[in-house]
MDAnalysis code that builds the backbone (N, CA, C; Angstrom):
import MDAnalysis as mda
import numpy as np

u = mda.Universe.empty(306, n_residues=102, atom_resindex=np.repeat(np.arange(102), 3), trajectory=True)
u.add_TopologyAttr("name", ["N", "CA", "C"] * 102)
u.add_TopologyAttr("resid", np.arange(1, 103))
u.add_TopologyAttr("resname", ["MET", "SER", "ILE", "LEU", "ARG", "THR", "ALA", "ALA", "ILE", "VAL", "LEU", "ALA", "ILE", "ALA", "GLY", "CYS", "ALA", "ASP", "ALA", "PRO", "LYS", "PRO", "ARG", "GLU", "PRO", "ILE", "PRO", "CYS", "GLY", "ASN", "GLU", "THR", "CYS", "GLY", "PRO", "ASP", "GLN", "LEU", "CYS", "ALA", "VAL", "ILE", "THR", "ALA", "GLY", "GLN", "VAL", "CYS", "ASP", "GLY", "GLY", "GLY", "PHE", "THR", "THR", "LEU", "ARG", "GLN", "TYR", "CYS", "MET", "ASP", "ARG", "PRO", "THR", "THR", "CYS", "GLY", "ASP", "THR", "ILE", "SER", "CYS", "ASP", "CYS", "VAL", "GLY", "GLY", "CYS", "ALA", "LEU", "ALA", "THR", "GLY", "GLU", "SER", "ARG", "PRO", "CYS", "LEU", "GLN", "ALA", "GLU", "ASP", "ARG", "GLY", "VAL", "SER", "CYS", "GLY", "CYS", "PHE"])
u.atoms.positions = np.array([
    [-4.126, 36.251, -30.450],
    [-3.563, 34.938, -30.294],
    [-4.339, 33.984, -31.210],
    [-3.611, 33.109, -31.848],
    [-4.268, 32.192, -32.766],
    [-5.033, 31.123, -32.000],
    [-5.977, 30.517, -32.670],
    [-6.796, 29.466, -32.065],
    [-5.934, 28.261, -31.702],
    [-4.970, 27.907, -32.559],
    [-4.104, 26.767, -32.281],
    [-3.236, 27.007, -31.054],
    [-2.719, 28.225, -30.937],
    [-1.884, 28.534, -29.786],
    [-2.704, 28.502, -28.495],
    [-3.905, 29.036, -28.528],
    [-4.794, 29.009, -27.372],
    [-5.128, 27.568, -26.987],
    [-5.406, 26.736, -27.977],
    [-5.721, 25.330, -27.708],
    [-4.519, 24.618, -27.084],
    [-3.322, 24.907, -27.560],
    [-2.119, 24.285, -27.020],
    [-1.913, 24.675, -25.562],
    [-2.152, 25.939, -25.225],
    [-2.007, 26.407, -23.847],
    [-3.038, 25.729, -22.947],
    [-4.280, 25.635, -23.394],
    [-5.335, 24.999, -22.614],
    [-5.003, 23.527, -22.364],
    [-4.524, 22.822, -23.366],
    [-4.160, 21.412, -23.216],
    [-2.983, 21.243, -22.261],
    [-2.027, 22.142, -22.337],
    [-0.868, 22.066, -21.439],
    [-1.288, 22.269, -19.991],
    [-2.158, 23.223, -19.749],
    [-2.640, 23.479, -18.392],
    [-3.466, 22.301, -17.897],
    [-4.318, 21.758, -18.726],
    [-5.150, 20.613, -18.334],
    [-4.271, 19.404, -18.024],
    [-3.208, 19.208, -18.787],
    [-2.298, 18.088, -18.548],
    [-1.605, 18.209, -17.207],
    [-1.257, 19.426, -16.811],
    [-0.605, 19.637, -15.507],
    [-1.568, 19.383, -14.356],
    [-2.817, 19.701, -14.533],
    [-3.792, 19.524, -13.462],
    [-4.036, 18.045, -13.166],
    [-3.882, 17.171, -14.156],
    [-4.151, 15.751, -13.972],
    [-2.921, 14.958, -13.555],
    [-1.777, 15.597, -13.429],
    [-0.553, 14.884, -13.079],
    [-0.681, 14.309, -11.666],
    [-0.343, 13.022, -11.478],
    [-0.444, 12.436, -10.134],
    [0.563, 13.053, -9.175],
    [0.146, 13.194, -7.924],
    [1.028, 13.736, -6.911],
    [1.975, 12.636, -6.449],
    [3.229, 12.965, -6.186],
    [4.165, 11.937, -5.710],
    [3.746, 11.428, -4.335],
    [3.972, 10.155, -4.098],
    [3.646, 9.558, -2.804],
    [4.720, 9.939, -1.795],
    [4.284, 10.325, -0.617],
    [5.195, 10.685, 0.468],
    [5.575, 9.427, 1.241],
    [6.756, 9.402, 1.855],
    [7.104, 8.291, 2.753],
    [6.124, 8.259, 3.928],
    [5.829, 7.052, 4.437],
    [4.921, 6.917, 5.581],
    [5.583, 6.087, 6.682],
    [5.291, 6.400, 7.951],
    [5.847, 5.600, 9.048],
    [5.153, 4.250, 9.136],
    [5.930, 3.239, 9.535],
    [5.396, 1.879, 9.659],
    [6.198, 1.168, 10.749],
    [5.697, 1.200, 11.970],
    [6.456, 0.624, 13.078],
    [7.761, 1.376, 13.247],
    [8.884, 0.666, 13.184],
    [10.210, 1.287, 13.303],
    [10.808, 1.646, 11.959],
    [10.057, 1.483, 10.887],
    [10.553, 1.751, 9.539],
    [9.805, 2.922, 8.915],
    [10.319, 3.392, 7.796],
    [9.638, 4.382, 6.979],
    [9.502, 3.800, 5.580],
    [8.261, 3.637, 5.126],
    [8.008, 3.042, 3.813],
    [8.159, 4.086, 2.718],
    [8.807, 3.682, 1.647],
    [8.998, 4.546, 0.493],
    [7.738, 4.647, -0.358],
    [7.802, 5.422, -1.425],
    [6.632, 5.668, -2.281],
    [6.035, 4.403, -2.908],
    [6.847, 3.389, -3.174],
    [6.354, 2.170, -3.816],
    [6.245, 1.009, -2.833],
    [6.041, 1.340, -1.554],
    [5.918, 0.304, -0.542],
    [4.605, 0.440, 0.220],
    [4.189, -0.672, 0.827],
    [3.010, -0.717, 1.679],
    [3.451, -0.971, 3.110],
    [2.702, -0.448, 4.056],
    [2.950, -0.761, 5.460],
    [2.126, -2.005, 5.784],
    [2.812, -3.091, 6.122],
    [2.152, -4.344, 6.461],
    [2.061, -4.468, 7.976],
    [0.863, -4.726, 8.464],
    [0.633, -4.907, 9.901],
    [0.055, -6.296, 10.098],
    [0.751, -7.113, 10.890],
    [0.299, -8.473, 11.174],
    [-0.165, -8.524, 12.619],
    [-1.404, -8.965, 12.820],
    [-1.944, -9.077, 14.167],
    [-2.128, -10.545, 14.553],
    [-1.977, -10.808, 15.842],
    [-2.173, -12.161, 16.362],
    [-3.659, -12.455, 16.472],
    [-3.996, -13.705, 16.388],
    [-5.390, -14.123, 16.525],
    [-5.565, -15.086, 17.679],
    [-6.788, -15.231, 18.134],
    [-7.093, -16.121, 19.255],
    [-6.784, -17.579, 18.908],
    [-7.169, -18.017, 17.725],
    [-7.032, -19.427, 17.363],
    [-5.613, -19.763, 16.920],
    [-5.077, -19.021, 15.983],
    [-3.778, -19.395, 15.417],
    [-2.601, -19.031, 16.309],
    [-2.734, -18.010, 17.155],
    [-1.614, -17.596, 17.993],
    [-1.890, -17.765, 19.483],
    [-3.111, -18.160, 19.833],
    [-3.449, -18.397, 21.229],
    [-3.394, -17.171, 22.117],
    [-3.593, -16.014, 21.533],
    [-3.523, -14.791, 22.333],
    [-4.535, -13.765, 21.875],
    [-4.409, -12.581, 22.419],
    [-5.287, -11.486, 22.037],
    [-4.875, -10.905, 20.700],
    [-5.603, -9.928, 20.276],
    [-5.338, -9.308, 18.981],
    [-4.255, -8.238, 19.117],
    [-3.019, -8.672, 19.290],
    [-1.895, -7.761, 19.416],
    [-1.107, -7.733, 18.109],
    [-0.338, -6.696, 17.906],
    [0.487, -6.579, 16.702],
    [1.716, -7.464, 16.848],
    [1.904, -8.359, 15.888],
    [3.072, -9.235, 15.887],
    [4.247, -8.606, 15.151],
    [3.936, -7.893, 14.074],
    [5.004, -7.306, 13.263],
    [4.436, -6.189, 12.393],
    [5.226, -5.143, 12.203],
    [4.945, -4.077, 11.241],
    [6.195, -3.909, 10.407],
    [6.041, -3.888, 9.100],
    [7.196, -3.725, 8.229],
    [6.768, -3.173, 6.875],
    [7.731, -2.670, 6.136],
    [7.467, -2.172, 4.791],
    [7.630, -3.315, 3.802],
    [6.647, -3.471, 2.944],
    [6.731, -4.485, 1.903],
    [6.602, -3.805, 0.546],
    [7.284, -4.339, -0.443],
    [7.191, -3.770, -1.788],
    [5.773, -3.931, -2.308],
    [5.311, -2.920, -2.985],
    [3.987, -2.940, -3.599],
    [4.003, -3.981, -4.718],
    [3.146, -5.017, -4.653],
    [3.163, -6.049, -5.690],
    [2.847, -5.470, -7.079],
    [3.655, -5.801, -8.052],
    [3.423, -5.297, -9.415],
    [2.131, -5.851, -9.996],
    [1.693, -7.009, -9.500],
    [0.443, -7.599, -10.000],
    [-0.775, -6.781, -9.606],
    [-0.632, -5.889, -8.611],
    [-1.764, -5.068, -8.175],
    [-2.054, -3.903, -9.124],
    [-1.073, -3.477, -9.879],
    [-1.290, -2.296, -10.717],
    [-1.554, -1.080, -9.843],
    [-2.560, -0.290, -10.183],
    [-2.883, 0.920, -9.422],
    [-3.815, 0.652, -8.247],
    [-4.444, -0.527, -8.213],
    [-5.423, -0.825, -7.180],
    [-4.932, -1.941, -6.274],
    [-4.756, -1.618, -5.007],
    [-4.307, -2.605, -4.021],
    [-5.524, -3.366, -3.493],
    [-5.417, -4.682, -3.465],
    [-6.475, -5.515, -2.895],
    [-5.838, -6.764, -2.294],
    [-6.579, -7.459, -1.452],
    [-6.069, -8.704, -0.871],
    [-5.848, -9.772, -1.944],
    [-6.589, -9.692, -3.043],
    [-6.416, -10.660, -4.127],
    [-5.006, -10.626, -4.696],
    [-4.438, -9.437, -4.819],
    [-3.094, -9.353, -5.404],
    [-1.988, -9.337, -4.349],
    [-2.297, -8.931, -3.111],
    [-1.281, -8.926, -2.054],
    [-1.065, -10.339, -1.524],
    [-2.129, -11.060, -1.274],
    [-2.033, -12.428, -0.776],
    [-1.875, -12.500, 0.723],
    [-0.742, -12.098, 1.247],
    [-0.515, -12.173, 2.685],
    [0.740, -11.440, 3.096],
    [1.077, -11.574, 4.382],
    [2.241, -10.921, 4.969],
    [3.104, -11.987, 5.638],
    [4.397, -11.760, 5.657],
    [5.327, -12.729, 6.238],
    [5.766, -12.311, 7.630],
    [5.792, -13.285, 8.537],
    [6.378, -13.076, 9.852],
    [7.887, -13.234, 9.728],
    [8.621, -12.787, 10.717],
    [10.081, -12.904, 10.689],
    [10.529, -14.365, 10.625],
    [9.672, -15.281, 11.088],
    [9.998, -16.712, 11.081],
    [9.826, -17.335, 9.698],
    [9.250, -16.579, 8.764],
    [8.976, -17.105, 7.431],
    [7.536, -17.567, 7.282],
    [6.861, -17.743, 8.402],
    [5.445, -18.108, 8.391],
    [4.648, -16.910, 7.871],
    [3.503, -17.153, 7.267],
    [2.726, -16.031, 6.734],
    [1.317, -16.019, 7.302],
    [0.673, -14.880, 7.169],
    [-0.719, -14.690, 7.564],
    [-1.470, -14.125, 6.364],
    [-2.727, -14.539, 6.192],
    [-3.498, -14.048, 5.048],
    [-3.868, -12.574, 5.174],
    [-4.041, -11.949, 4.027],
    [-4.466, -10.549, 3.965],
    [-5.920, -10.448, 4.415],
    [-6.198, -9.495, 5.308],
    [-7.559, -9.251, 5.780],
    [-8.142, -7.983, 5.178],
    [-7.285, -6.984, 4.954],
    [-7.726, -5.707, 4.394],
    [-6.550, -5.045, 3.709],
    [-6.809, -4.468, 2.548],
    [-5.759, -3.774, 1.808],
    [-6.263, -2.407, 1.361],
    [-5.397, -1.411, 1.520],
    [-5.704, -0.045, 1.125],
    [-4.550, 0.489, 0.297],
    [-4.657, 1.721, -0.121],
    [-3.671, 2.328, -1.002],
    [-2.234, 2.225, -0.486],
    [-2.016, 2.441, 0.796],
    [-0.650, 2.453, 1.339],
    [-0.398, 1.420, 2.420],
    [-1.397, 0.578, 2.722],
    [-1.191, -0.380, 3.773],
    [-1.977, -1.661, 3.600],
    [-1.540, -2.687, 4.314],
    [-2.217, -3.972, 4.284],
    [-2.228, -4.543, 5.702],
    [-3.361, -5.113, 6.106],
    [-3.510, -5.754, 7.407],
    [-3.624, -7.249, 7.183],
    [-2.853, -8.006, 7.927],
    [-2.873, -9.465, 7.813],
    [-3.049, -10.059, 9.205],
    [-3.586, -11.256, 9.258],
    [-3.761, -11.913, 10.535],
    [-4.635, -13.139, 10.411],
    [-5.094, -13.606, 11.533],
    [-5.997, -14.748, 11.586],
    [-6.872, -14.598, 12.820],
    [-7.824, -15.472, 12.938],
    [-8.775, -15.379, 14.059],
    [-8.465, -16.383, 15.132],
])
């Protein structure tokens, strides 16, 4: 086998090993989030909602394009309640975001 052919095979195999795995759908409350969505969980706070730390809403939100490959609260910003009111992002991970207040 020629050196060029061997090099081509090695590069092809290496390229396959680095290919990203497709994202699986994930459950989020009563919904199932697709590969390009985040599961948003909004919790109530003592001060802003006058109650305990209970879940107010869970829903799938589109992954912000401004985040690129790395999800953070800086690019997510917050989560929306069904009323249109929003809560700030407290924690963001690859497939989910937690929002709420204290």
